[in-house]
MARDOMI-190718 format. One record per atom (N, C-alpha, C): residue number from 0; x, y, z. Coordinates in steps of 0.1 Angstrom, whole numbers, plus 5000, padded with zeros to 4 digits. Layout:
# residues N
+------+------+------+------+
! doba !   xx !   yy !   zz !
+------+------+------+------+
!  NUM !    X !    Y !    Z !
...
+------+------+------+------+
END
This chain:
# residues 130
+------+------+------+------+
! doba !   xx !   yy !   zz !
+------+------+------+------+
!    0 ! 4189 ! 1618 ! 1070 !
!    0 ! 4193 ! 1626 ! 1058 !
!    0 ! 4181 ! 1636 ! 1055 !
!    1 ! 4185 ! 1648 ! 1052 !
!    1 ! 4175 ! 1658 ! 1048 !
!    1 ! 4175 ! 1660 ! 1033 !
!    2 ! 4163 ! 1659 ! 1028 !
!    2 ! 4162 ! 1660 ! 1013 !
!    2 ! 4152 ! 1671 ! 1010 !
!    3 ! 4154 ! 1678 ! 0999 !
!    3 ! 4144 ! 1688 ! 0995 !
!    3 ! 4138 ! 1685 ! 0982 !
!    4 ! 4126 ! 1687 ! 0981 !
!    4 ! 4119 ! 1684 ! 0968 !
!    4 ! 4112 ! 1697 ! 0963 !
!    5 ! 4114 ! 1700 ! 0951 !
!    5 ! 4108 ! 1713 ! 0945 !
!    5 ! 4096 ! 1709 ! 0937 !
!    6 ! 4085 ! 1717 ! 0939 !
!    6 ! 4072 ! 1714 ! 0933 !
!    6 ! 4066 ! 1727 ! 0927 !
!    7 ! 4060 ! 1726 ! 0916 !
!    7 ! 4052 ! 1736 ! 0910 !
!    7 ! 4060 ! 1749 ! 0906 !
!    8 ! 4072 ! 1747 ! 0902 !
!    8 ! 4081 ! 1759 ! 0899 !
!    8 ! 4078 ! 1765 ! 0885 !
!    9 ! 4076 ! 1777 ! 0885 !
!    9 ! 4074 ! 1784 ! 0872 !
!    9 ! 4080 ! 1798 ! 0873 !
!   10 ! 4086 ! 1803 ! 0862 !
!   10 ! 4092 ! 1816 ! 0862 !
!   10 ! 4082 ! 1827 ! 0858 !
!   11 ! 4070 ! 1824 ! 0856 !
!   11 ! 4060 ! 1833 ! 0851 !
!   11 ! 4055 ! 1842 ! 0862 !
!   12 ! 4054 ! 1855 ! 0860 !
!   12 ! 4048 ! 1864 ! 0869 !
!   12 ! 4056 ! 1867 ! 0882 !
!   13 ! 4069 ! 1866 ! 0882 !
!   13 ! 4077 ! 1868 ! 0893 !
!   13 ! 4078 ! 1883 ! 0897 !
!   14 ! 4075 ! 1886 ! 0910 !
!   14 ! 4075 ! 1900 ! 0914 !
!   14 ! 4082 ! 1902 ! 0928 !
!   15 ! 4088 ! 1891 ! 0933 !
!   15 ! 4095 ! 1892 ! 0946 !
!   15 ! 4107 ! 1901 ! 0945 !
!   16 ! 4109 ! 1910 ! 0955 !
!   16 ! 4121 ! 1918 ! 0955 !
!   16 ! 4124 ! 1922 ! 0970 !
!   17 ! 4136 ! 1919 ! 0974 !
!   17 ! 4140 ! 1923 ! 0988 !
!   17 ! 4153 ! 1930 ! 0985 !
!   18 ! 4154 ! 1944 ! 0988 !
!   18 ! 4166 ! 1951 ! 0985 !
!   18 ! 4179 ! 1945 ! 0990 !
!   19 ! 4179 ! 1939 ! 1002 !
!   19 ! 4191 ! 1934 ! 1007 !
!   19 ! 4196 ! 1921 ! 1000 !
!   20 ! 4188 ! 1915 ! 0992 !
!   20 ! 4192 ! 1904 ! 0984 !
!   20 ! 4201 ! 1907 ! 0973 !
!   21 ! 4200 ! 1919 ! 0968 !
!   21 ! 4208 ! 1923 ! 0956 !
!   21 ! 4223 ! 1921 ! 0957 !
!   22 ! 4230 ! 1924 ! 0968 !
!   22 ! 4244 ! 1922 ! 0968 !
!   22 ! 4248 ! 1907 ! 0968 !
!   23 ! 4238 ! 1898 ! 0972 !
!   23 ! 4241 ! 1884 ! 0973 !
!   23 ! 4239 ! 1877 ! 0959 !
!   24 ! 4234 ! 1884 ! 0950 !
!   24 ! 4231 ! 1877 ! 0937 !
!   24 ! 4243 ! 1877 ! 0928 !
!   25 ! 4254 ! 1872 ! 0933 !
!   25 ! 4266 ! 1870 ! 0925 !
!   25 ! 4265 ! 1857 ! 0918 !
!   26 ! 4266 ! 1857 ! 0905 !
!   26 ! 4265 ! 1844 ! 0897 !
!   26 ! 4278 ! 1841 ! 0891 !
!   27 ! 4282 ! 1829 ! 0891 !
!   27 ! 4295 ! 1824 ! 0885 !
!   27 ! 4293 ! 1825 ! 0870 !
!   28 ! 4305 ! 1825 ! 0863 !
!   28 ! 4304 ! 1826 ! 0848 !
!   28 ! 4295 ! 1816 ! 0841 !
!   29 ! 4294 ! 1804 ! 0846 !
!   29 ! 4285 ! 1794 ! 0840 !
!   29 ! 4270 ! 1797 ! 0843 !
!   30 ! 4267 ! 1807 ! 0850 !
!   30 ! 4253 ! 1810 ! 0853 !
!   30 ! 4248 ! 1804 ! 0866 !
!   31 ! 4256 ! 1796 ! 0873 !
!   31 ! 4252 ! 1790 ! 0885 !
!   31 ! 4255 ! 1798 ! 0898 !
!   32 ! 4247 ! 1798 ! 0908 !
!   32 ! 4250 ! 1805 ! 0920 !
!   32 ! 4262 ! 1800 ! 0927 !
!   33 ! 4270 ! 1808 ! 0934 !
!   33 ! 4282 ! 1804 ! 0939 !
!   33 ! 4281 ! 1799 ! 0954 !
!   34 ! 4271 ! 1802 ! 0961 !
!   34 ! 4269 ! 1796 ! 0975 !
!   34 ! 4254 ! 1793 ! 0977 !
!   35 ! 4251 ! 1787 ! 0988 !
!   35 ! 4237 ! 1784 ! 0991 !
!   35 ! 4229 ! 1796 ! 0993 !
!   36 ! 4235 ! 1807 ! 0998 !
!   36 ! 4228 ! 1820 ! 1000 !
!   36 ! 4225 ! 1826 ! 0986 !
!   37 ! 4235 ! 1825 ! 0977 !
!   37 ! 4232 ! 1830 ! 0964 !
!   37 ! 4221 ! 1823 ! 0957 !
!   38 ! 4221 ! 1809 ! 0959 !
!   38 ! 4211 ! 1801 ! 0953 !
!   38 ! 4197 ! 1805 ! 0958 !
!   39 ! 4196 ! 1807 ! 0972 !
!   39 ! 4184 ! 1811 ! 0978 !
!   39 ! 4179 ! 1824 ! 0973 !
!   40 ! 4188 ! 1834 ! 0972 !
!   40 ! 4185 ! 1847 ! 0968 !
!   40 ! 4180 ! 1847 ! 0953 !
!   41 ! 4186 ! 1839 ! 0945 !
!   41 ! 4182 ! 1838 ! 0931 !
!   41 ! 4169 ! 1831 ! 0930 !
!   42 ! 4167 ! 1820 ! 0937 !
!   42 ! 4154 ! 1813 ! 0937 !
!   42 ! 4143 ! 1822 ! 0942 !
!   43 ! 4145 ! 1829 ! 0953 !
!   43 ! 4135 ! 1838 ! 0958 !
!   43 ! 4132 ! 1849 ! 0948 !
!   44 ! 4141 ! 1854 ! 0941 !
!   44 ! 4139 ! 1865 ! 0931 !
!   44 ! 4132 ! 1859 ! 0919 !
!   45 ! 4136 ! 1848 ! 0914 !
!   45 ! 4131 ! 1843 ! 0901 !
!   45 ! 4119 ! 1834 ! 0903 !
!   46 ! 4118 ! 1826 ! 0914 !
!   46 ! 4106 ! 1817 ! 0916 !
!   46 ! 4102 ! 1817 ! 0930 !
!   47 ! 4097 ! 1829 ! 0935 !
!   47 ! 4094 ! 1830 ! 0949 !
!   47 ! 4083 ! 1821 ! 0954 !
!   48 ! 4074 ! 1817 ! 0946 !
!   48 ! 4062 ! 1809 ! 0950 !
!   48 ! 4065 ! 1794 ! 0948 !
!   49 ! 4077 ! 1791 ! 0943 !
!   49 ! 4081 ! 1777 ! 0941 !
!   49 ! 4081 ! 1769 ! 0954 !
!   50 ! 4073 ! 1759 ! 0955 !
!   50 ! 4072 ! 1751 ! 0968 !
!   50 ! 4085 ! 1743 ! 0970 !
!   51 ! 4089 ! 1743 ! 0982 !
!   51 ! 4100 ! 1734 ! 0986 !
!   51 ! 4095 ! 1725 ! 0998 !
!   52 ! 4099 ! 1713 ! 0998 !
!   52 ! 4094 ! 1704 ! 1008 !
!   52 ! 4106 ! 1697 ! 1015 !
!   53 ! 4108 ! 1697 ! 1028 !
!   53 ! 4118 ! 1691 ! 1035 !
!   53 ! 4113 ! 1677 ! 1040 !
!   54 ! 4120 ! 1667 ! 1036 !
!   54 ! 4117 ! 1653 ! 1040 !
!   54 ! 4126 ! 1649 ! 1051 !
!   55 ! 4120 ! 1643 ! 1061 !
!   55 ! 4128 ! 1639 ! 1073 !
!   55 ! 4136 ! 1626 ! 1070 !
!   56 ! 4143 ! 1622 ! 1081 !
!   56 ! 4151 ! 1610 ! 1080 !
!   56 ! 4142 ! 1597 ! 1078 !
!   57 ! 4131 ! 1597 ! 1085 !
!   57 ! 4122 ! 1585 ! 1084 !
!   57 ! 4108 ! 1590 ! 1085 !
!   58 ! 4098 ! 1580 ! 1084 !
!   58 ! 4084 ! 1584 ! 1084 !
!   58 ! 4079 ! 1591 ! 1096 !
!   59 ! 4086 ! 1590 ! 1107 !
!   59 ! 4082 ! 1597 ! 1120 !
!   59 ! 4085 ! 1611 ! 1119 !
!   60 ! 4094 ! 1616 ! 1111 !
!   60 ! 4098 ! 1630 ! 1111 !
!   60 ! 4087 ! 1637 ! 1103 !
!   61 ! 4084 ! 1649 ! 1107 !
!   61 ! 4074 ! 1657 ! 1100 !
!   61 ! 4079 ! 1662 ! 1086 !
!   62 ! 4070 ! 1663 ! 1077 !
!   62 ! 4073 ! 1669 ! 1064 !
!   62 ! 4070 ! 1683 ! 1065 !
!   63 ! 4079 ! 1692 ! 1062 !
!   63 ! 4077 ! 1706 ! 1063 !
!   63 ! 4078 ! 1712 ! 1049 !
!   64 ! 4069 ! 1722 ! 1046 !
!   64 ! 4069 ! 1729 ! 1033 !
!   64 ! 4070 ! 1744 ! 1035 !
!   65 ! 4075 ! 1750 ! 1025 !
!   65 ! 4076 ! 1765 ! 1024 !
!   65 ! 4077 ! 1768 ! 1009 !
!   66 ! 4081 ! 1780 ! 1006 !
!   66 ! 4085 ! 1784 ! 0993 !
!   66 ! 4097 ! 1793 ! 0994 !
!   67 ! 4104 ! 1795 ! 0983 !
!   67 ! 4116 ! 1803 ! 0983 !
!   67 ! 4115 ! 1817 ! 0988 !
!   68 ! 4104 ! 1824 ! 0984 !
!   68 ! 4102 ! 1837 ! 0989 !
!   68 ! 4100 ! 1838 ! 1004 !
!   69 ! 4092 ! 1830 ! 1009 !
!   69 ! 4090 ! 1830 ! 1024 !
!   69 ! 4103 ! 1826 ! 1031 !
!   70 ! 4110 ! 1816 ! 1026 !
!   70 ! 4122 ! 1811 ! 1033 !
!   70 ! 4132 ! 1822 ! 1033 !
!   71 ! 4134 ! 1829 ! 1022 !
!   71 ! 4144 ! 1840 ! 1021 !
!   71 ! 4140 ! 1851 ! 1031 !
!   72 ! 4127 ! 1855 ! 1032 !
!   72 ! 4123 ! 1865 ! 1041 !
!   72 ! 4126 ! 1861 ! 1055 !
!   73 ! 4123 ! 1848 ! 1059 !
!   73 ! 4126 ! 1844 ! 1073 !
!   73 ! 4141 ! 1844 ! 1075 !
!   74 ! 4149 ! 1840 ! 1066 !
!   74 ! 4164 ! 1839 ! 1068 !
!   74 ! 4169 ! 1853 ! 1070 !
!   75 ! 4165 ! 1863 ! 1061 !
!   75 ! 4170 ! 1877 ! 1063 !
!   75 ! 4165 ! 1883 ! 1076 !
!   76 ! 4152 ! 1880 ! 1080 !
!   76 ! 4147 ! 1885 ! 1092 !
!   76 ! 4155 ! 1880 ! 1104 !
!   77 ! 4157 ! 1867 ! 1104 !
!   77 ! 4164 ! 1861 ! 1115 !
!   77 ! 4179 ! 1866 ! 1116 !
!   78 ! 4185 ! 1868 ! 1104 !
!   78 ! 4199 ! 1873 ! 1104 !
!   78 ! 4199 ! 1887 ! 1111 !
!   79 ! 4189 ! 1895 ! 1108 !
!   79 ! 4188 ! 1909 ! 1115 !
!   79 ! 4186 ! 1907 ! 1130 !
!   80 ! 4178 ! 1898 ! 1134 !
!   80 ! 4176 ! 1896 ! 1148 !
!   80 ! 4188 ! 1891 ! 1155 !
!   81 ! 4195 ! 1882 ! 1149 !
!   81 ! 4207 ! 1876 ! 1155 !
!   81 ! 4218 ! 1887 ! 1156 !
!   82 ! 4219 ! 1896 ! 1146 !
!   82 ! 4229 ! 1907 ! 1147 !
!   82 ! 4225 ! 1916 ! 1158 !
!   83 ! 4212 ! 1919 ! 1159 !
!   83 ! 4207 ! 1928 ! 1170 !
!   83 ! 4211 ! 1922 ! 1184 !
!   84 ! 4212 ! 1909 ! 1185 !
!   84 ! 4216 ! 1903 ! 1198 !
!   84 ! 4231 ! 1902 ! 1199 !
!   85 ! 4238 ! 1907 ! 1190 !
!   85 ! 4253 ! 1908 ! 1191 !
!   85 ! 4261 ! 1897 ! 1184 !
!   86 ! 4255 ! 1889 ! 1177 !
!   86 ! 4262 ! 1879 ! 1169 !
!   86 ! 4269 ! 1886 ! 1157 !
!   87 ! 4282 ! 1884 ! 1156 !
!   87 ! 4289 ! 1891 ! 1146 !
!   87 ! 4297 ! 1882 ! 1137 !
!   88 ! 4303 ! 1888 ! 1126 !
!   88 ! 4311 ! 1880 ! 1117 !
!   88 ! 4322 ! 1873 ! 1124 !
!   89 ! 4325 ! 1861 ! 1119 !
!   89 ! 4335 ! 1852 ! 1123 !
!   89 ! 4333 ! 1845 ! 1137 !
!   90 ! 4322 ! 1849 ! 1144 !
!   90 ! 4318 ! 1842 ! 1156 !
!   90 ! 4313 ! 1828 ! 1153 !
!   91 ! 4317 ! 1818 ! 1162 !
!   91 ! 4312 ! 1805 ! 1161 !
!   91 ! 4299 ! 1804 ! 1169 !
!   92 ! 4289 ! 1798 ! 1163 !
!   92 ! 4276 ! 1797 ! 1170 !
!   92 ! 4271 ! 1783 ! 1170 !
!   93 ! 4269 ! 1777 ! 1181 !
!   93 ! 4264 ! 1763 ! 1182 !
!   93 ! 4249 ! 1763 ! 1179 !
!   94 ! 4246 ! 1755 ! 1169 !
!   94 ! 4232 ! 1753 ! 1165 !
!   94 ! 4227 ! 1739 ! 1169 !
!   95 ! 4218 ! 1739 ! 1179 !
!   95 ! 4213 ! 1726 ! 1184 !
!   95 ! 4198 ! 1726 ! 1181 !
!   96 ! 4195 ! 1721 ! 1169 !
!   96 ! 4181 ! 1721 ! 1164 !
!   96 ! 4179 ! 1708 ! 1157 !
!   97 ! 4167 ! 1702 ! 1157 !
!   97 ! 4164 ! 1690 ! 1149 !
!   97 ! 4164 ! 1694 ! 1134 !
!   98 ! 4165 ! 1683 ! 1126 !
!   98 ! 4164 ! 1685 ! 1112 !
!   98 ! 4151 ! 1691 ! 1108 !
!   99 ! 4151 ! 1702 ! 1100 !
!   99 ! 4139 ! 1708 ! 1096 !
!   99 ! 4141 ! 1723 ! 1092 !
!  100 ! 4131 ! 1730 ! 1089 !
!  100 ! 4132 ! 1743 ! 1084 !
!  100 ! 4138 ! 1753 ! 1093 !
!  101 ! 4136 ! 1751 ! 1106 !
!  101 ! 4142 ! 1760 ! 1116 !
!  101 ! 4157 ! 1759 ! 1116 !
!  102 ! 4162 ! 1747 ! 1114 !
!  102 ! 4177 ! 1744 ! 1113 !
!  102 ! 4182 ! 1751 ! 1100 !
!  103 ! 4175 ! 1749 ! 1089 !
!  103 ! 4180 ! 1755 ! 1076 !
!  103 ! 4180 ! 1770 ! 1077 !
!  104 ! 4169 ! 1776 ! 1083 !
!  104 ! 4168 ! 1791 ! 1084 !
!  104 ! 4179 ! 1796 ! 1093 !
!  105 ! 4182 ! 1789 ! 1104 !
!  105 ! 4192 ! 1794 ! 1113 !
!  105 ! 4206 ! 1793 ! 1107 !
!  106 ! 4209 ! 1782 ! 1101 !
!  106 ! 4222 ! 1779 ! 1095 !
!  106 ! 4224 ! 1790 ! 1084 !
!  107 ! 4215 ! 1792 ! 1075 !
!  107 ! 4216 ! 1802 ! 1065 !
!  107 ! 4217 ! 1817 ! 1070 !
!  108 ! 4209 ! 1820 ! 1081 !
!  108 ! 4210 ! 1833 ! 1087 !
!  108 ! 4224 ! 1836 ! 1093 !
!  109 ! 4229 ! 1826 ! 1099 !
!  109 ! 4243 ! 1828 ! 1105 !
!  109 ! 4253 ! 1830 ! 1094 !
!  110 ! 4252 ! 1822 ! 1083 !
!  110 ! 4261 ! 1824 ! 1072 !
!  110 ! 4259 ! 1838 ! 1066 !
!  111 ! 4247 ! 1843 ! 1065 !
!  111 ! 4245 ! 1856 ! 1060 !
!  111 ! 4252 ! 1867 ! 1068 !
!  112 ! 4252 ! 1865 ! 1081 !
!  112 ! 4259 ! 1875 ! 1090 !
!  112 ! 4274 ! 1874 ! 1088 !
!  113 ! 4278 ! 1862 ! 1084 !
!  113 ! 4293 ! 1859 ! 1083 !
!  113 ! 4298 ! 1852 ! 1095 !
!  114 ! 4288 ! 1848 ! 1104 !
!  114 ! 4292 ! 1839 ! 1116 !
!  114 ! 4294 ! 1825 ! 1111 !
!  115 ! 4299 ! 1817 ! 1119 !
!  115 ! 4302 ! 1803 ! 1116 !
!  115 ! 4293 ! 1793 ! 1123 !
!  116 ! 4283 ! 1788 ! 1116 !
!  116 ! 4274 ! 1779 ! 1123 !
!  116 ! 4281 ! 1766 ! 1126 !
!  117 ! 4279 ! 1761 ! 1138 !
!  117 ! 4285 ! 1748 ! 1143 !
!  117 ! 4273 ! 1739 ! 1146 !
!  118 ! 4268 ! 1731 ! 1137 !
!  118 ! 4257 ! 1722 ! 1139 !
!  118 ! 4260 ! 1711 ! 1149 !
!  119 ! 4250 ! 1708 ! 1157 !
!  119 ! 4251 ! 1697 ! 1167 !
!  119 ! 4237 ! 1691 ! 1168 !
!  120 ! 4236 ! 1678 ! 1166 !
!  120 ! 4222 ! 1672 ! 1167 !
!  120 ! 4218 ! 1672 ! 1181 !
!  121 ! 4205 ! 1675 ! 1184 !
!  121 ! 4200 ! 1676 ! 1198 !
!  121 ! 4201 ! 1662 ! 1204 !
!  122 ! 4204 ! 1662 ! 1217 !
!  122 ! 4204 ! 1649 ! 1225 !
!  122 ! 4190 ! 1643 ! 1225 !
!  123 ! 4189 ! 1629 ! 1226 !
!  123 ! 4176 ! 1622 ! 1225 !
!  123 ! 4166 ! 1628 ! 1235 !
!  124 ! 4170 ! 1632 ! 1247 !
!  124 ! 4160 ! 1637 ! 1257 !
!  124 ! 4154 ! 1650 ! 1252 !
!  125 ! 4161 ! 1658 ! 1245 !
!  125 ! 4156 ! 1671 ! 1240 !
!  125 ! 4147 ! 1668 ! 1228 !
!  126 ! 4150 ! 1659 ! 1220 !
!  126 ! 4142 ! 1655 ! 1208 !
!  126 ! 4128 ! 1651 ! 1213 !
!  127 ! 4127 ! 1643 ! 1224 !
!  127 ! 4115 ! 1638 ! 1229 !
!  127 ! 4106 ! 1649 ! 1235 !
!  128 ! 4112 ! 1660 ! 1239 !
!  128 ! 4105 ! 1671 ! 1246 !
!  128 ! 4097 ! 1679 ! 1236 !
!  129 ! 4099 ! 1677 ! 1223 !
!  129 ! 4092 ! 1685 ! 1214 !
!  129 ! 4077 ! 1681 ! 1213 !
+------+------+------+------+
END
C-alpha cells in the first residue's frame, strides 16, 4: 500500500507558477479539484514547498520525500519528454516500476499527455536488481 503524508504546509508566501499548469486548474463547484492532476496543479500553485512523503508497503521499502512544486515540475518535464518520444493521447503504456515517486511521476505524466497508464508490478527478480 502506498500512502502519502503531508508535512509543514502553509499557504504563506506562495510564488510558484508554471504557465502550462493554468489550463489544468479546473475546480469543481464545491472548490475541490476534479482529478489528481488538478489536485497536483493546485497544490503546486498554492503550497509548492509543502512536503509530501511516500511510505512504502513495509519497513524495507524506502521512504521518499518531495514537495508539490518539485513533483509538478518533474511530472510536466517527463510528460514533455514522453511526448517527444512519440507517446500520444489514447495510447496504452505499460508502467513497470516499483512503488515510489518514479511510479507516481510516470503515471501522472502519462495522464497529462492523455495516454493510458497500465501499471504492472515488477517481477521479483527485477525488484532485487535495484
